[in-house]
C-alpha positions in Angstrom: 0.0 0.0 0.0 2.8 2.4 0.8 4.3 2.1 -2.7 0.9 2.3 -4.4 0.3 5.5 -2.5 3.7 6.9 -3.4 3.1 6.1 -7.1 -0.4 7.5 -7.0 0.7 10.9 -5.4 3.7 11.3 -7.6 1.4 11.0 -10.6 -1.1 13.4 -9.1 1.8 15.9 -8.5 3.0 15.6 -12.1 -0.4 16.0 -13.6 -1.3 18.9 -11.4 2.1 20.6 -12.3 1.1 20.0 -16.0 -2.3 21.7 -15.4 -0.9 24.7 -13.6 1.7 25.2 -16.3 -0.9 25.0 -19.0 -3.1 27.5 -17.1 -0.2 30.0 -16.7 0.9 29.6 -20.3 -2.5 30.9 -21.4 -1.7 34.3 -19.8 2.1 34.5 -19.9 4.1 33.9 -23.1 6.1 30.7 -22.9 9.5 32.4 -23.1 8.5 34.9 -20.4 7.1 32.1 -18.2 10.5 30.2 -18.5 12.2 33.3 -17.4 10.1 33.9 -14.4 10.6 30.2 -13.5 14.2 30.3 -14.3 15.6 27.9 -11.6 13.0 25.3 -12.4 13.7 25.9 -16.3 17.4 25.5 -15.9 17.2 22.3 -13.9 14.5 20.8 -16.1 16.3 21.7 -19.3 19.6 20.3 -18.1 17.9 17.0 -17.2 16.0 17.0 -20.4 19.2 17.6 -22.5 21.0 14.9 -20.6 18.1 12.4 -21.2 18.1 13.2 -24.9 21.8 12.6 -25.2 21.7 9.5 -23.1 18.9 8.0 -25.4 20.4 9.4 -28.7 17.4 11.6 -29.4 17.7 14.7 -31.6 18.3 17.9 -29.6 18.4 20.4 -32.4 14.7 21.6 -32.0 14.8 21.6 -28.2 14.4 25.5 -27.9 11.3 25.6 -30.1 9.7 22.6 -28.3 10.3 24.1 -24.9 8.9 27.5 -25.8 5.7 26.0 -27.3 2.7 25.3 -25.3 2.4 21.9 -23.8 -1.0 21.5 -25.6 0.4 22.6 -28.9 0.6 19.1 -30.3 4.5 18.8 -30.2 5.7 15.4 -31.7 8.3 15.2 -28.9 11.7 13.6 -28.9 12.5 10.4 -30.7 15.0 8.3 -28.6 16.8 5.5 -30.4 16.5 3.2 -27.4 13.3 1.2 -27.9 10.6 1.0 -25.1 12.9 2.3 -22.3 13.9 5.4 -24.3 10.7 7.4 -23.7 10.8 6.4 -20.0 14.3 7.6 -19.6 13.5 10.9 -21.3 10.6 11.4 -18.9 12.5 10.1 -15.8 15.7 12.2 -15.8 14.2 15.7 -15.7 11.6 14.5 -13.1 14.4 13.2 -10.8 16.5 16.4 -11.4 13.7 18.7 -10.4 12.8 16.2 -7.4 16.4 16.2 -6.3 16.6 19.9 -6.4 13.4 20.3 -4.4 14.7 17.9 -1.8 18.0 19.7 -1.2 16.1 23.2 -1.4 13.7 22.0 1.4 16.7 20.6 3.6 18.8 23.8 3.1 16.0 26.5 3.3 12.6 25.1 4.0 12.8 24.1 7.6 10.4 26.9 8.9 7.8 26.2 6.4 8.1 22.4 6.5 7.4 22.3 10.2 3.9 23.8 9.7 2.9 21.2 7.1 1.2 17.8 7.7 3.9 15.2 8.2 2.5 12.8 5.7 0.2 12.6 2.6 -3.0 10.7 3.1 -2.8 7.1 1.9 -5.4 6.8 -0.9 -7.8 3.8 -1.0 -10.6 2.9 -3.3 -13.6 4.9 -1.9 -16.6 2.6 -0.8 -19.1 5.3 0.2 -20.0 8.8 -0.6 -18.4 10.0 2.6 -15.1 8.5 1.4 -15.5 10.0 -2.1 -16.1 13.5 -0.5 -12.9 12.9 1.8 -10.9 12.2 -1.3 -12.2 15.2 -3.2 -11.5 17.4 -0.2 -7.9 16.3 0.0 -6.4 18.8 -2.5 -8.3 21.7 -0.7 -7.0 20.5 2.6 -3.4 20.3 1.4 -3.6 23.7 -0.3 -5.1 25.2 2.9 -2.4 23.6 5.0 0.4 25.0 2.6 -1.0 28.5 2.7 -1.3 28.4 6.4 2.2 27.2 6.9 3.6 29.8 4.5 1.8 32.5 6.5 3.1 31.3 9.7 6.7 31.1 8.4 9.1 34.0 8.8 8.4 35.8 5.5 10.9 38.4 6.5 13.8 35.8 6.1 15.6 35.6 2.8 15.7 31.7 3.3 11.9 31.4 3.5 11.4 33.6 0.4 14.0 31.9 -1.5 12.5 28.4 -0.7 9.1 29.6 -1.6 10.4 30.8 -5.0 12.3 27.6 -5.6 9.3 25.4 -4.6 7.1 27.3 -7.0 9.7 27.1 -9.9 10.7 23.5 -9.5 7.3 22.2 -8.8 5.7 23.7 -11.9 8.7 22.3 -13.9 7.8 18.7 -12.8 5.3 19.0 -15.7 6.4 16.8 -18.6 8.1 18.4 -21.6 6.1 18.5 -24.8 5.7 15.0 -26.2 7.1 13.2 -23.1 3.8 12.8 -21.1 3.6 9.0 -21.6 7.2 8.5 -20.9 6.9 10.4 -17.7 3.9 8.5 -16.5 5.8 5.2 -17.4 8.8 6.5 -15.5 6.5 7.2 -12.4 5.2 3.6 -12.5 8.8 2.3 -12.8 10.0 4.4 -9.9 7.2 2.9 -7.7 7.8 -0.5 -8.8 11.6 -0.2 -8.4 11.1 1.1 -4.8 8.9 -1.9 -4.0 11.4 -4.3 -5.4 14.2 -2.9 -3.4 12.0 -3.1 -0.2 11.7 -6.8 -0.7 15.4 -7.4 -0.2 16.5 -4.3 1.8 14.9 -1.5 3.8 16.3 1.1 1.6 13.2 1.4 -0.6 10.9 2.0 2.3 13.2 4.4 4.0 13.6 6.5 0.9 9.7 6.6 0.3 9.1 7.6 4.0 11.8 10.4 3.7 10.1 11.6 0.6 6.6 12.0 2.1 7.1 15.4 3.8 8.6 16.9 0.7 5.9 15.5 -1.5 3.4 17.0 0.9 5.0 20.5 0.4 5.0 20.1 -3.4 1.5 18.8 -3.4 0.2 21.6 -1.2 2.0 24.3 -3.3 0.7 22.9 -6.6 -2.8 22.6 -5.4 -2.8 26.1 -3.9 -1.5 27.5 -7.4 -4.1 25.4 -9.3 -7.0 26.8 -7.1 -5.7 30.3 -7.6 -5.3 29.9 -11.3 -8.7 28.4 -11.7 -10.3 31.2 -9.6 -8.5 33.9 -11.8 -9.7 32.1 -15.0 -13.2 31.7 -13.7 -13.2 35.4 -12.7 -11.9 36.5 -16.3 -14.4 34.3 -18.0 -17.2 35.6 -15.8 -16.3 39.3 -16.6 -16.2 38.4 -20.3 -19.6 36.8 -20.2 -21.1 39.8 -18.4 -19.6 42.3 -20.9 -21.0 40.2 -23.9 -24.5 40.0 -22.4 -24.9 43.8 -21.5 
């Protein structure tokens, strides 16, 4: 159950990051968005280029693919390694951003991390309307916990401000690059299965997953908060447009 929950939440985080980036890309030009999210852009691109080089994919059109919208129908890279190639292309940028988030939290995020729940809820198949409601409330609860923890942290400290900025930049960059969504989801499944296999022989897999829970909670809370904010802004803009059209 631990590894199924880990895989589930990792997939939710990546998909939510994808959604947040898509919403922001509707209002901010992709090049400008990449500049705003510079630390995440840099780490993600380094991981992406490394993955392309490892798998023998073409990197000549990297700049154009990155500055296009994720929903723009990009064909994506074509790695020469069959089957595992797309998974590697999706895995390395994901691991690069996840590693950067981990060390940023260790170095700068202690005040904020203390105010967050210590663990993500372990999902299970809902068997009643109450359990379905609890599952649907989880993103709102996590977003509320993150906003509360951020408000209680020392916002006058450069460490807290730097961590919040890095958390936003790196969390959004967890979104898959154009044309790599399937490989990224395959990489998530592979990571969960690999951690489970390791746990059968040693305790390293379980320890690694348990150590990742607090950091995944912070990332999930930040992404859910940004998603709710983006949806609220988009709904407000659409509402104003509808009112103007029906005067």
